[in-house]
C-alpha positions, 0 to 999 in steps of 0.5 A, spaced: 874 479 071 880 479 068 883 484 072 881 480 079 883 474 076 890 477 074 890 481 081 889 474 085 895 470 081 900 476 082 898 476 090 898 468 089 905 469 086 907 473 091 906 468 097 909 462 093 915 466 092 915 469 099 914 462 102 919 459 098 924 463 100 922 462 108 923 455 106 929 455 103 933 460 107 935 456 112 937 450 108 942 454 104 944 457 111 946 450 114 949 447 107 953 454 107 955 453 115 956 446 113 962 447 109 965 453 113 971 452 117 970 456 125 975 461 123 970 463 117 964 464 121 963 472 123 957 476 126 955 480 120 950 478 115 955 478 109 960 473 112 954 469 114 951 469 108 958 468 103 960 462 100 966 458 104 973 460 102 974 453 100 969 447 099 971 441 104 968 435 107 972 435 113 966 437 117 962 432 114 968 427 116 968 430 124 961 429 124 961 423 122 966 420 127 963 424 134 956 422 132 958 415 131 954 415 124 954 409 121 951 405 128 947 411 129 944 411 122 943 403 122 938 404 129 934 409 126 934 405 119 932 399 123 927 403 127 924 406 122 923 401 116 920 396 121 915 401 124 913 403 117 912 396 114 908 394 121 904 401 121 902 399 113 900 392 115 896 392 122 893 400 121 891 398 114 887 391 117 885 396 122 882 401 118 879 396 113 875 393 119 873 399 122 871 403 115 867 397 113 864 396 120 861 403 120 857 402 114 852 397 117 853 398 125 854 404 129 858 400 134 864 401 129 863 409 129 864 409 137 870 404 136 873 409 131 872 415 134 875 412 140 881 410 136 882 417 133 881 421 139 888 418 141 891 424 137 889 429 142 893 425 148 900 429 149 906 424 149 908 428 155 902 426 160 903 418 158 911 419 158 913 417 165 908 412 166 911 409 159 918 409 161 916 405 168 912 400 164 916 399 159 921 398 164 917 392 168 915 389 161 923 389 159 921 393 153 926 399 154 929 398 148 929 398 140 923 393 140 920 397 145 920 404 142 917 401 135 912 398 139 910 405 142 911 408 135 906 403 133 901 406 138 902 413 137 901 413 129 895 408 130 890 414 130 893 418 125 894 412 120 886 409 122 883 416 120 887 416 113 885 409 112 878 409 113 877 415 110 881 413 103 876 407 104 870 411 101 874 411 094 874 403 094 867 401 092 864 396 096 861 392 090 868 389 088 868 386 095 861 383 094 863 381 087 869 378 090 865 374 095 860 372 090 866 368 087 868 365 093 874 368 096 874 369 104 874 376 107 881 375 108 883 373 101 879 379 098 882 384 103 889 382 100 888 381 093 884 386 092 883 392 097 890 392 099 893 393 092 888 398 091 890 403 097 897 403 095 898 411 095 895 411 101 901 407 103 905 411 100 903 417 104 902 413 111 909 411 110 912 418 108 909 421 115 910 415 119 917 416 117 918 423 118 915 423 125 920 416 127 926 419 123 926 425 127 923 423 133 928 424 139 923 424 146 921 417 145 928 414 144 931 418 149 927 416 155 926 408 153 933 407 151 937 412 156 943 407 157 943 402 153 947 405 148 943 404 142 942 412 139 939 414 134 941 419 129 937 425 133 940 422 139 947 423 137 945 429 135 943 432 141 950 428 145 954 432 139 950 438 140 951 438 148 958 436 147 960 441 142 955 447 142 960 452 139 961 448 133 956 450 129 960 447 123 960 441 126 953 441 127 950 443 121 954 438 117 951 432 122 943 435 120 945 434 113 947 428 114 941 426 117 937 429 113 939 426 106 936 419 107 929 421 109 929 426 103 931 421 099 925 416 101 920 422 101 922 423 093 921 416 091 914 417 094 912 423 092 908 421 086 904 416 091 903 421 096 900 426 092 896 422 089 893 419 096 892 426 099 888 428 092 883 422 092 882 423 099 880 430 099 876 429 093 872 423 096 873 422 103 
């Protein structure tokens, strides 16, 4: 039995090492290329893996100029942060109503399945009707993009909140009701704070999706002059497609804000996923 356990541990260790290398190797290549000069780019493997002869931030400076970095960053932050806040507020309420309603009424079960089924509808099917509809409604701008994100991420977030509610005893709400608190007050004072780990999980999942998305801003905000970071990188790459040094410098600049956000929320995310998996 001991030998089998040791063998299993060795296999898991090897798999973890391979997985770590697979994840970090592209990141290593991106950092190395971002600091190299175009003259240092070679076709041989040794030259590609080698450190730059001189570490310089010149590529990052040029990438920021080409992509209009600060303006694009501001648009990305505005869209992402607004979407996160509204998603937590709206989707958590929807998940609470549906989750508690399913206890007594089967109709809420149907509503839940109807909303969650939206996860299986690809954006490509909805793209052209949405472009026409948003244009007719005057929402072909950042507000329209935020509203679409709230709709797109509602199925996943409602599913997460509904599952996490199983960790919160109904007895707490019943006690609050006996004390004379309204349902609205009970939710904000008791239930909403207790869903903090799931708020962090929803925040990072929503942030990753909105921050890295290209298609929705491209088709909705095209021609408005407001670029997000992925859109700015798309324009930059089409104009300077052969200059990988500037391209990778731009990718790293776009990666840093979302990486910092993930590190801040990491502990809460792990708690939310673990609790949902054990009791959901």
